[in-house]
TILO-277940 format. One record per residue (C-alpha): residue in one letter; x, y, z. Coordinates in steps of 0.001 Angstrom, whole numbers, plus 524288, in hexadecimal, padded with zeros to 5 digits. Each point is the difference from the previous one (the first is absolute). Layout:
<sites>
rest/X/Y/Z
A/X/Y/Z $
...
</sites>
This chain:
<sites>
rest/X/Y/Z
M/650A2/A776E/EF92D $
N/7FA00/80D5B/802A7 $
H/7FFEB/802A6/7F160 $
T/7F8AD/7F346/7FD7E $
L/7F632/8031D/80AC5 $
L/7FDDD/80D8D/7FA2E $
D/7FD79/7FA22/7F288 $
K/7F61B/7F69E/805D3 $
N/7F8F6/80B19/806F3 $
I/7FF70/807F5/7F37A $
Y/7FB00/7F43A/7F883 $
R/7F56D/7FD77/80A23 $
K/7FBFD/80E4A/7FFF9 $
F/7FEA3/80098/7F13A $
T/7F8E8/7F305/7FFD6 $
R/7F660/80473/80A5E $
L/7FD47/80CDF/7F910 $
Y/7FE8F/7F917/7F309 $
I/7F64F/7F61B/8059A $
I/7F817/80AD7/80677 $
A/7FF5C/807C7/7F35C $
L/7FC18/7F424/7F801 $
T/7F5C3/7FC52/80A18 $
I/7F9E6/80D82/7FF4D $
V/7FFEC/7FFD8/7F128 $
A/7FA1F/7F252/7FFE9 $
F/7F5A5/80407/809E7 $
L/7FC3A/80BE4/7F7FD $
S/7FF60/7F7DF/7F399 $
I/7F772/7F5BB/8067D $
L/7F75D/80A7E/805F2 $
G/7FE3D/8065D/7F2B9 $
Q/7FC99/7F2DE/7F9EE $
V/7F627/7FD0E/80AC6 $
L/7F986/80D3C/7FE1F $
V/7FF42/7FDE4/7F15D $
Q/7F9BC/7F2A0/801DD $
I/7F62A/8058D/809A3 $
M/7FCC7/80ADD/7F68E $
I/7FE73/7F682/7F4B4 $
H/7F6AD/7F7F8/80854 $
N/7F84F/80C23/803D3 $
Q/7FFBB/804BC/7F1EA $
S/7FA7E/7F2E6/7FBE1 $
N/7F54E/8013E/80A47 $
D/7FD39/80E0C/7FBFF $
S/7FEC5/7FBEE/7F1CA $
W/7F5B4/7F5F6/803A5 $
I/7F8B3/80A13/8081D $
I/8000F/809BF/7F4BB $
N/7FBA4/7F52E/7F6D1 $
Y/7F4A6/7FCA5/808F6 $
A/7FC42/80E49/8011D $
G/80013/8013D/7F13A $
R/7F737/7F40F/7FEE1 $
Q/7F602/8067C/808EA $
R/7FD73/80A6A/7F5CE $
F/7FE21/7F5C7/7F57C $
Q/7F709/7F7C1/8089F $
S/7F762/80B89/803DA $
Q/7FE56/80359/7F1A7 $
A/7FCA3/7F1C7/7FD14 $
I/7F583/8003E/80AAC $
A/7FA1F/80C7D/7FA62 $
K/80031/7FA63/7F23D $
I/7F942/7F337/803EA $
T/7F55D/8070F/807D2 $
L/7FD0B/808A0/7F432 $
I/7FF15/7F3E9/7F74F $
L/7F6BB/7F959/8098D $
A/7F7AF/80C3D/801CD $
D/7FE20/801D0/7F14D $
R/7F387/7F7F6/7FE4F $
G/7FFD8/8023A/7F163 $
N/80D03/7F910/7FEB3 $
Q/7FE87/7F150/7FE5B $
V/80ACD/7FA81/80860 $
D/802A8/7F3F0/807EB $
T/7FAEF/80559/80CE2 $
A/80481/7F46E/80828 $
F/80DD9/800F4/7FA92 $
Y/80132/80E8D/802C7 $
R/7FA0A/7FE8B/80D99 $
A/80A81/7F5D6/802FA $
E/80A75/808E4/7FA40 $
L/7FB10/80B67/8082E $
Q/80068/7F7A9/80C44 $
K/80DF3/7FB96/7FCB8 $
W/804CE/80DE8/7FD7D $
I/7F998/80551/80C6A $
R/80678/7F52F/80809 $
S/80D6E/80223/7F9CD $
W/7FED7/80EC3/800EF $
S/7FC71/7FF55/80E70 $
K/80B05/7F661/802DE $
Y/80A1E/808D0/7F97C $
H/7FAC9/80C03/80706 $
Y/8010A/7FA1F/80D8D $
A/80D4D/7FA0A/7FCD3 $
L/8053B/80D35/7FB93 $
K/7FA14/806C5/80BB6 $
S/80669/7F66D/80998 $
G/80CB9/7FF09/7F847 $
K/7FF72/7F11A/7FFD0 $
L/7FEC7/7F911/7F2EB $
T/7FD75/7F26C/80564 $
D/7FFA4/7F8F6/7F2E5 $
L/80DD2/804F5/7FCFA $
Q/804E1/7FF9A/80E1B $
V/803C2/80E4D/7FEB8 $
S/7FEEC/80932/80B7F $
V/802D5/80E9B/8006E $
K/7FD6B/80A84/809EC $
N/7F76B/80ABC/7FA73 $
S/8040B/80DC2/80350 $
Q/7F6F7/80918/80770 $
E/7FD1C/80741/7F364 $
I/7FC00/7F35B/7F91C $
Q/7F77D/7FC45/80B95 $
R/7F988/80D5C/7FF94 $
M/7FD7C/7FEC0/7F171 $
F/7F9B8/7F299/801EA $
L/7F72F/805D2/80A80 $
D/7FC4E/80A6D/7F625 $
I/7FD29/7F628/7F520 $
D/7F872/7F673/8089B $
P/7F2B6/80708/7FE96 $
D/80107/7FFAC/7F124 $
F/80432/7F1C8/8006D $
E/7F470/7FC52/8089B $
A/7F6BB/807FC/7F792 $
V/80447/7F94C/7F375 $
R/7FF95/7F281/80612 $
R/7F2AD/8025A/80647 $
S/7FA3C/80562/7F364 $
A/80547/7F493/7F812 $
R/7FA23/7F641/80982 $
N/7F2F7/8073D/80017 $
I/7FF85/7FF85/7F132 $
Q/80377/7F1A3/8005B $
H/7F4F5/7FD7B/809C2 $
E/7F5D9/807C1/7F83B $
L/8037D/7F88F/7F3AD $
L/7FF0C/7F312/8070D $
Y/7F326/80364/806F4 $
P/7F93E/80A4A/7F769 $
G/7F452/807B2/80545 $
P/7F6F5/80B0A/7FBD3 $
A/809DA/80A91/803B4 $
S/80C32/7F890/7FC17 $
K/802E4/80832/7F3EE $
A/7FFAE/80CBE/8078E $
R/80885/7FA89/80AC5 $
I/80995/7FA5C/7F61B $
D/80116/80D0E/7F8F2 $
S/80242/806D7/80CFE $
D/80A58/7F616/80417 $
I/806DC/80106/7F2D3 $
T/800B8/80EBD/8012B $
F/80507/7FEAD/80DEF $
L/809D8/7F57D/7FBFA $
L/8056F/807BE/7F47E $
T/80176/80C33/8084C $
H/807AD/7F935/80AA4 $
E/80758/7F755/7F662 $
R/80588/80C43/7F9A7 $
L/80402/80535/80D60 $
F/805C6/7F2B9/80357 $
L/8083B/8002D/7F39C $
Q/80527/80D9F/802F6 $
K/80393/7FCB8/80DFD $
M/805E7/7F2D8/7FC4E $
E/8085C/8072B/7F601 $
M/804DA/808A2/80B0F $
I/802EC/7F3ED/80854 $
V/807D6/7F9CC/7F4EF $
A/80796/80CAF/7FE6C $
Q/80289/80071/80EAA $
Y/8050F/7F1FC/7FFBF $
G/80939/803D7/7F50B $
E/804E9/80C0A/80743 $
E/80299/7F829/80C4E $
A/80748/7F57F/7F84D $
K/80865/80A91/7F9B4 $
A/802AE/805EC/80D5D $
K/804C9/7F2BE/804E3 $
V/80953/7FEF4/7F480 $
D/80519/80DBE/80277 $
H/80212/7FCB4/80E52 $
L/8078E/7F3A7/7FC7F $
R/8081D/807B6/7F641 $
S/803CE/809B2/80A9C $
I/8039F/7F4D4/8093B $
E/8085F/7F97A/7F597 $
L/806A2/80CF4/7FD10 $
T/802FA/8018A/80E6F $
L/8058E/7F22E/800A5 $
L/8083C/802C6/7F3E7 $
I/80588/80C53/80621 $
I/80309/7F8C8/80CA4 $
T/80685/7F4FD/7F84C $
L/8085C/809A0/7F86C $
V/803DA/806CB/80CA5 $
V/803DD/7F2E0/805F0 $
L/8080E/7FCC2/7F3F9 $
L/8067B/80D4F/800A8 $
L/80353/7FE18/80E58 $
E/80507/7F26B/7FCD1 $
A/808BC/805B1/7F57E $
L/80528/80A80/80942 $
F/801DE/7F803/80C55 $
V/8024E/7F22A/7FAED $
F/80522/7FF98/7F220 $
R/80814/80C60/8008E $
P/807AE/7FBF1/80C3E $
A/8014F/7F24D/7FA5A $
V/8056E/80578/7F355 $
Y/8095E/80883/807BD $
K/804A3/7F431/807BC $
L/8016C/7F83E/7F370 $
R/807E8/80AEF/7FA02 $
Q/80933/7FFFB/80BA7 $
T/80198/7F14F/7FEA6 $
I/802E9/8011E/7F17C $
L/80A09/80A98/80285 $
A/80669/7F75B/80A25 $
L/8005D/7F4CF/7F648 $
I/805DF/808D0/7F597 $
D/80A61/8045B/8098B $
A/802EB/7F1EB/80397 $
E/800BE/7FC7D/7F194 $
Y/809A5/80B0E/7FDCA $
H/808CF/7FB23/80AD5 $
T/7FEB7/7F22E/7FAE2 $
R/803E5/8049E/7F274 $
E/80C15/80679/805A0 $
M/8038B/7F391/806F2 $
N/7FDA3/7F84B/7F389 $
E/808FC/80929/7F88B $
E/80A6B/7FDEC/80A2E $
L/7FDF5/7F16A/7FF42 $
K/80053/800A6/7F137 $
S/80CE8/80730/8005B $
L/8054B/7F642/809AD $
N/7FB75/7F48D/7F7AA $
Q/80679/80604/7F427 $
S/80CD8/800D4/8074F $
L/7FEAA/7F20A/80453 $
E/7FD13/7FBD6/7F202 $
E/80C2C/806BA/7FAF9 $
T/807FF/7F93B/80A75 $
R/7F9C7/7F2FB/7FCC7 $
E/8032B/80187/7F194 $
E/80E30/80292/80342 $
L/800E5/7F3FA/808A5 $
V/7F6E8/7F6D5/7F882 $
A/80AC5/7F70A/7FB54 $
A/8058E/7FDEE/80D9B $
T/7F39A/80093/807E2 $
Q/7F6C3/7F65F/7F991 $
L/7FC54/7FAD0/80D5C $
K/7FC8F/80DA9/8048A $
Y/7F7F1/8020C/7F3B8 $
T/7F883/7F383/802A6 $
R/7FDBF/80438/80E10 $
E/7FA97/80D1F/7FB96 $
I/7F6D4/7F934/7F69B $
E/7FB57/7F791/80B2F $
E/7FE18/80BF9/8088D $
Q/7F81E/80660/7F549 $
R/7F7F2/7F3C8/7FF25 $
M/7FDB2/80058/80E97 $
R/7FBF0/80E3F/7FF50 $
T/7F656/7FCBB/7F569 $
A/7FB12/7F4DE/80851 $
Y/7FE6D/80945/80B74 $
V/7F88D/80992/7F771 $
I/7F700/7F55B/7FB22 $
Q/7FE7A/7FAE8/80DD7 $
G/7FC82/80DBE/80454 $
Q/7F622/800FB/7F505 $
E/7F9C2/7F33C/80415 $
E/7FF58/80455/80E32 $
E/7F9DC/80CD4/7FBD8 $
R/7F648/7F8C1/7F76B $
K/7FCC9/7F732/80B6F $
R/7FDBB/80BC4/808BB $
L/7F7A1/806DB/7F5D8 $
A/7F809/7F3AC/7FDC0 $
R/7FDC2/7FEA0/80E98 $
D/7FC14/80E57/80152 $
L/7F6AC/7FEFD/7F47F $
H/7F9C9/7F3A3/8052E $
D/7FF5F/8038B/80E7A $
D/7FD49/80E9A/7FF9B $
L/7F9EB/80408/7F31D $
G/7F917/7F2FB/7FE35 $
Q/7F9A3/800EC/80D70 $
M/7FBDB/80E1B/7FDBD $
L/7F9E3/7FC7D/7F2EA $
T/7F90D/7F46B/80627 $
A/7FACA/808D0/80AD6 $
L/7FB7C/809BD/7F5B9 $
K/7F915/7F515/7F8A2 $
L/7F901/7FB8A/80C71 $
G/7FC0E/80E0F/802CC $
I/7FA33/80186/7F26E $
E/7F8AA/7F31B/80164 $
N/7FA93/80469/80D31 $
L/7FBC7/80CC5/7F9C0 $
D/7F989/7F808/7F538 $
G/7F7A1/7F858/8098D $
G/7FC1D/80B79/80887 $
A/7F92A/80920/7F6A7 $
E/7F664/80088/7F4B8 $
W/80674/80448/7F367 $
T/7FB17/805D7/7F385 $
P/8038E/7F865/7F39E $
K/80A4E/80A27/7FCDF $
G/80587/7FF91/80DC0 $
R/7FFA6/7F11F/7FFDD $
K/807BD/7FFC8/7F33E $
R/80A13/80951/805A9 $
L/80126/7F7C3/80C4E $
D/801A6/7F382/7F80B $
D/80A73/806BA/7F7B4 $
I/80756/80401/80C5F $
K/7FF1F/7F22A/80578 $
Q/804FD/7FA4E/7F338 $
L/80B39/809D8/7FFA2 $
I/803E7/7FCA4/80E07 $
A/7FFBD/7F168/7FCD7 $
Q/80882/8024A/7F404 $
T/8096B/80841/8081E $
I/8012D/7F557/80A5F $
S/802C0/7F60E/7F550 $
E/80A5A/808D3/7F9E0 $
V/80689/8024F/80D45 $
R/8008D/7F16D/8025C $
M/805B7/7FDC9/7F278 $
V/80A4F/80AAB/801F1 $
S/80361/7FA61/80D63 $
F/8015A/7F27E/7FA16 $
N/808A0/804DD/7F4E1 $
L/808E2/80712/80996 $
M/80257/7F437/808AD $
P/7F713/7F419/7FFC0 $
S/7FF08/7F9F8/80D72 $
V/7FEFC/7F281/7FA01 $
L/80E36/80124/7FB96 $
N/804FD/800E6/80DF9 $
D/7F624/7F677/8057C $
F/7FFC1/7F500/7F5FF $
G/80B40/8024B/7F6A5 $
I/802A9/802AA/7F1BB $
V/7F759/7F52A/7FA77 $
S/7F3AC/804A5/806CB $
A/8032E/80E2F/7FCE9 $
L/801EC/7FD4C/7F176 $
R/7F3C4/7F7B4/7FF88 $
L/7F819/80B11/80608 $
L/8066F/80A34/7F736 $
T/7FD12/7F883/7F381 $
S/7F201/7FD47/80427 $
Q/7FDBA/80E7A/802A3 $
V/805F5/80408/7F2FD $
D/7F7E2/7F597/7F92C $
A/7F394/804D7/806A1 $
S/802E6/80E18/7FC39 $
S/7FFB8/7FD1B/7F159 $
S/7F5C2/7F92E/7F7D8 $
Q/808DA/7FF74/7F409 $
T/80C5A/7F9EA/80593 $
Q/8010F/7F2E9/806FE $
V/80AA7/7FF50/80A56 $
L/8049F/7F284/80474 $
F/8093E/7FBF0/80AE8 $
Q/80743/7F330/801C7 $
S/809E2/7FB6B/80A1B $
N/805ED/7F352/804C3 $
I/802F9/805FF/80D49 $
V/7F763/7FB8F/80B39 $
E/804BD/804F1/80D2B $
E/80DDB/804D9/7FDBC $
R/80358/80DA1/804BD $
F/80B94/80801/7FB73 $
S/80764/80B9A/8051C $
K/7F891/80CAB/8017D $
E/8087F/806C5/7F5C7 $
I/7FD99/7F575/7F5C9 $
E/7F150/7FF80/8023E $
I/7FE56/80ECA/7FF7B $
S/808BB/80177/7F3FF $
L/7F927/7F534/7F860 $
Y/7F2BC/80566/803B7 $
R/803AB/80DB9/7FB6E $
I/8057F/7FAB7/7F342 $
A/7F37D/7F860/7FD65 $
Q/7F7B3/80BB8/803D4 $
E/80752/8091D/7F6B4 $
A/7FFB1/7F603/7F4F6 $
L/7F156/7FDE3/8017A $
N/7FD6B/80E99/80064 $
N/807DD/80209/7F37D $
A/7F94D/7F490/7F945 $
M/7F260/804AC/803B6 $
K/80324/80DE4/7FBFA $
Y/8077C/7FE17/7F34D $
A/7FF79/7F1E1/7FB1D $
E/7F17F/7FED1/7FC5F $
A/8016C/7F180/802BD $
D/7F578/7F5A1/80034 $
S/806F8/7F84F/80A8F $
I/80B27/801BE/8099B $
K/8068C/7F483/806BD $
V/807D3/80155/80C8C $
E/80844/7F485/804B3 $
L/807FB/7FE78/80C72 $
L/807FF/7F380/80006 $
L/809FE/7FA19/8093B $
K/80A0A/7F713/7F983 $
R/80D05/7FB76/8059E $
K/8024B/80B51/8094D $
M/7FC08/80995/7F554 $
L/7F3E3/80873/8000C $
Y/7F9E5/80338/7F2C2 $
L/7F627/80AE4/7FDB4 $
N/7FA23/80099/7F248 $
I/7F632/80A13/7FAFB $
V/7FB64/7FD1F/7F227 $
D/7F57B/80721/7F81F $
D/7FAC8/7FE94/7F221 $
G/7FE93/80E9F/7FDC9 $
K/804D5/808D4/7F544 $
G/80E3C/7FFA9/80495 $
F/80A52/80A55/7FD4B $
N/80DA3/801F7/7FA9B $
Y/8087D/7FE49/80BFA $
S/80C38/80580/7F973 $
E/7F909/80C9F/7FC74 $
F/7F99A/80065/80D4C $
Q/80D41/8003F/806BE $
Q/802FB/80CB4/7F8C9 $
K/7F45B/806F5/8062E $
T/801F9/80BB0/808D3 $
P/80162/7FCF3/80E83 $
K/7F41E/808B1/80254 $
D/7F749/7F5BD/7F9DC $
R/7F7A0/7F902/80A4D $
A/80124/7F281/7F9E2 $
Y/80ECD/801A3/7FEAC $
H/8012C/802C2/80E7E $
G/7F76A/7F43E/802F2 $
L/80929/7F6B1/7F8DE $
I/80C0A/8062E/80628 $
H/7FA31/7FE30/80D8E $
M/7FC8F/7F1E7/7FCDD $
K/80E01/7FD32/7FBD9 $
E/80562/806F9/80BFE $
R/7F775/7F823/80936 $
A/8042B/7F350/7F97C $
R/80E57/803CF/80113 $
L/7FEB8/8033D/80E86 $
I/7FBD3/7F20B/802F3 $
N/80ADE/7FA5D/7F76E $
G/7F608/7FCEB/7F596 $
D/7FFFB/80171/7F159 $
L/7F4BF/80637/7F871 $
T/7FE8E/7FE63/7F153 $
I/7F5E1/805E6/7F6ED $
S/7FC77/7FB32/7F27C $
S/7F538/805AB/7F7A2 $
T/7FB39/7FE80/7F20E $
I/7F679/8093B/7F981 $
D/7F253/7F9ED/7FED5 $
E/80483/7F3D7/80753 $
G/80162/8048A/80DFC $
T/809FF/80229/80AB3 $
Q/80734/7F6CF/8093D $
I/8069E/803E3/80CBB $
H/8084F/7F5D4/80701 $
V/80651/8017F/80D5A $
I/80969/7F5E8/80589 $
V/80410/80114/80E50 $
P/80993/7F6C1/806CA $
L/7FBF0/7FB88/80D95 $
P/80B5E/7FE04/80956 $
T/7F672/7FEA1/80B40 $
T/7F150/7FE9A/801A6 $
K/7F68C/802A5/80AF1 $
K/7F5F2/7F64A/803E1 $
</sites>
């Protein structure tokens, strides 16, 4: 009892440490992903800001070009068109300037916080901006309402505009460069944070290896050594039993003529031992099926619910969404596989409703699992129940036969029949597959999986006083018939 309690405490300790380590690693991974997403968002905003700043240079040059075209009186141009263009460029240029200065690009719903250096540079460029805008508007006004001194004022404004437009271009170039430097600094800062998170993650993994996996491996090694020692002692006992059995066999051979009754009794005892072994196997299968369904199945279901809650509580990138969907699909497939394994080990319907319902469910599941083979089930039994040994044995025989047919026969159809006639129970499994040479098959090595399957089927039939026959023809299919006498039945 103390040993069991100690094992439980060790298990809980390792589980707790493992969960803590995984939680830390998951937190660091999520934190890194969040930082990357924030940086990507900021980089997108910075790119728009730099793009706007670059447009300012182009727009100031366009304003200067249009004013020169309008001021050149010898050039025959569409004055109204260029005045409208000048007005449009001045309005756009001013809008971009104030948006960049405030850090809010309202038309794109982009907002950034300008650094103190950027703010200082905008204060420095403001006089040139105002000078260019004022000169352009003065020229526009003189052209719209010309007077005696208009030409002189236009020439003066053009000179003033070109002077400050050149200064504006130089300073705007410096602002664009400053935006680029600050964006690069943000990337470098994120890179240092990610490197720090990577180092912390590696340290956590190292500590996990030292304080979780290493002790667990040591404990596992001790367990394996204990199992090896137990196997050694078991082998010694088996050798002793083998020697004893050999002595008994020699004695039996000497007395076989006079002890036929004893020989028959020994055969019956052997049969009972085999029955006990098979009964033990069925009990173990039942326990494993229950453990898979109750413990592992519930844990997987809880994990699935946790993933679905995580899905609804956060915004995911397309890549993250795909990974989350893949994980959810994998968990669903795992739950389905666990249920299938649990069913194959010991279907609850066999105990609850009997052999007919169990075979009907088995054949329907096998039929659903294959699109190339049709599996049919027929029975004339309605409510009759039989002994537990008969129902389990017939179910296992049908299960093994169906597995072999699906795996090797390449059949188009498989028919399973369970019939009750005159106190006799008939189980027939017939397929139209490729068949095999049964005589040659009986010569196969006992290591062959299919060979063992047929031997187990025959043994199960014999243990319930039944008779199992197999007939097969190449390219015509295989037939398996089981006949079981029924001394008693259970309602």
